[in-house]
C-alpha positions as CSV (number, residue, x, y, z in Angstrom):
1,M,-2.5,0.8,-52.0
2,T,0.0,3.6,-51.4
3,R,-2.5,6.0,-52.8
4,H,-5.0,4.9,-49.9
5,A,-2.0,5.1,-47.2
6,H,-1.4,8.8,-48.6
7,R,-5.0,9.8,-47.8
8,R,-4.8,8.2,-44.4
9,L,-1.8,10.2,-43.1
10,P,-3.1,13.6,-43.0
11,A,-5.9,12.3,-41.1
12,R,-4.0,10.5,-38.8
13,G,-1.7,13.5,-38.3
14,A,-4.5,15.5,-37.7
15,L,-5.8,13.5,-35.1
16,V,-2.4,13.0,-33.4
17,A,-2.1,16.7,-33.1
18,V,-5.4,17.5,-32.0
19,L,-4.9,15.2,-29.0
20,V,-1.2,16.0,-28.2
21,V,-2.8,19.6,-28.2
22,G,-5.4,18.7,-26.2
23,T,-3.7,16.8,-24.1
24,L,-1.3,19.7,-23.4
25,F,-3.8,22.6,-23.0
26,G,-5.4,20.3,-20.4
27,A,-2.4,19.5,-18.2
28,A,-1.6,23.3,-18.4
29,C,-5.7,24.4,-17.6
30,G,-5.8,21.6,-14.9
31,G,-2.7,21.5,-13.2
32,S,-3.5,24.4,-10.6
33,S,-7.1,23.1,-9.6
34,G,-6.1,22.0,-6.1
35,A,-7.8,19.0,-6.9
36,K,-6.1,16.5,-4.1
37,A,-4.5,13.0,-5.5
38,P,-6.2,9.9,-4.2
39,T,-5.5,8.7,-0.8
40,E,-5.5,5.2,0.7
41,P,-8.5,4.4,2.6
42,P,-8.4,4.9,6.7
43,P,-7.1,1.9,8.7
44,I,-10.0,-0.3,10.0
45,D,-9.8,0.8,13.6
46,L,-9.4,-2.0,16.2
47,R,-8.7,0.0,19.1
48,G,-10.0,-1.6,22.5
49,R,-9.0,-5.1,21.7
50,A,-5.8,-7.0,23.5
51,A,-5.9,-8.9,20.2
52,V,-6.3,-8.7,16.5
53,Q,-5.7,-11.4,13.8
54,V,-4.5,-10.1,10.2
55,A,-5.3,-12.7,7.2
56,A,-2.1,-13.1,4.4
57,L,-3.9,-14.5,1.6
58,D,-2.2,-15.0,-1.7
59,N,-2.1,-12.0,-3.1
60,R,-3.0,-9.4,-0.1
61,F,-3.0,-8.8,3.6
62,E,-6.9,-8.1,5.1
63,P,-7.7,-5.9,6.3
64,P,-4.5,-4.1,4.6
65,R,-4.4,-1.1,7.4
66,I,-5.6,-1.4,10.9
67,R,-5.4,1.2,13.9
68,I,-4.9,-0.5,17.5
69,D,-4.1,0.5,20.9
70,P,-0.1,0.2,22.3
71,G,-0.1,-3.1,23.7
72,T,-1.9,-4.9,20.7
73,T,-1.0,-8.1,19.4
74,V,-1.4,-8.6,16.0
75,T,-1.4,-12.1,14.9
76,W,-0.9,-13.0,11.0
77,V,-2.2,-16.2,9.6
78,N,-1.3,-17.6,6.4
79,Q,-4.6,-18.7,5.1
80,G,-3.3,-18.5,1.3
81,A,-2.0,-21.8,-0.7
82,M,1.7,-20.1,-1.0
83,V,4.4,-19.3,1.3
84,H,4.6,-15.6,2.4
85,N,7.1,-13.9,4.5
86,I,6.3,-10.7,6.8
87,A,8.9,-7.9,7.0
88,K,9.4,-4.5,7.7
89,A,8.8,-2.0,4.7
90,A,12.1,-0.2,5.5
91,D,14.7,-1.2,7.3
92,A,15.0,2.0,9.1
93,I,11.6,1.6,10.7
94,D,11.7,1.0,14.3
95,F,9.1,-1.5,15.4
96,G,10.7,-1.3,19.1
97,A,11.6,-5.2,19.0
98,P,13.0,-7.7,16.4
99,F,10.1,-8.0,13.8
100,G,9.0,-10.3,10.9
101,A,8.8,-13.7,9.9
102,T,10.4,-15.6,7.1
103,A,9.3,-17.9,4.3
104,G,10.4,-20.4,6.2
105,E,8.4,-19.8,9.0
106,F,5.2,-18.4,7.4
107,G,3.9,-21.1,4.8
108,P,0.4,-21.9,4.7
109,G,-1.7,-22.3,7.8
110,A,1.3,-20.7,9.6
111,R,0.9,-17.8,12.3
112,Y,3.2,-15.2,13.2
113,A,2.2,-12.6,16.3
114,F,3.9,-9.4,17.2
115,R,3.0,-7.0,20.2
116,F,2.9,-3.3,19.2
117,T,4.4,-1.4,22.2
118,K,4.9,1.9,21.0
119,P,2.7,4.6,19.0
120,G,3.6,4.8,15.2
121,I,3.0,3.8,11.9
122,F,4.5,0.7,11.0
123,P,4.2,-0.4,7.3
124,Y,4.9,-3.9,6.4
125,A,5.2,-6.4,3.4
126,C,5.5,-9.8,2.0
127,T,8.8,-9.1,0.0
128,I,8.1,-12.4,-2.4
129,H,5.0,-10.6,-3.5
130,S,5.5,-6.8,-4.5
131,L,2.0,-5.8,-4.3
132,M,1.3,-7.3,-0.7
133,N,1.7,-4.6,1.9
134,G,0.0,-3.5,4.9
135,V,0.2,-0.9,7.6
136,V,-0.3,-1.1,11.7
137,V,-1.4,2.5,13.1
138,V,-0.8,2.6,16.6
139,G,-2.3,5.0,18.9
140,D,-3.7,8.2,17.9
141,V,-0.9,9.0,15.4
142,P,-2.5,11.1,11.9
143,F,-2.8,8.5,8.9
144,P,-1.7,9.2,6.7
145,P,1.1,11.2,8.3
146,A,1.6,14.9,7.1
147,A,4.0,15.3,4.4
148,D,6.7,17.0,6.8
149,A,6.1,14.4,9.4
150,G,8.7,11.8,8.3
151,G,6.4,8.8,8.9
152,A,6.6,6.6,12.2
């Protein structure tokens, strides 16, 4: 058995060396290609409506990104079987008024409405389910924001 193991090691070692060198070469050659990283899909444009609805499903908001006019009311409806919450993605974001619904307020079948009054980009999340997040873009602000714009 040991004889077979000794025969395989040089082949495995060579294969590993080829893979490492190839990866390093590819990274060195491809690093300055100017290719952009994948971006998020644009928000669904719902401007012109006084009210819109977002579904809270068991692991996602649908639609996850929307664009609305200032003054539009967004109503989240928990259409899933689990309890959710709705919270600002970061405490520093100013939604212009108190925003969010606790898990106690947003169980299955519950609704939460918020009227967006100022232009900006307003990311939100269900903090119970870490991959469950969304964005409301209000007005004609660019999305995604420029790297130096600083967000909302």
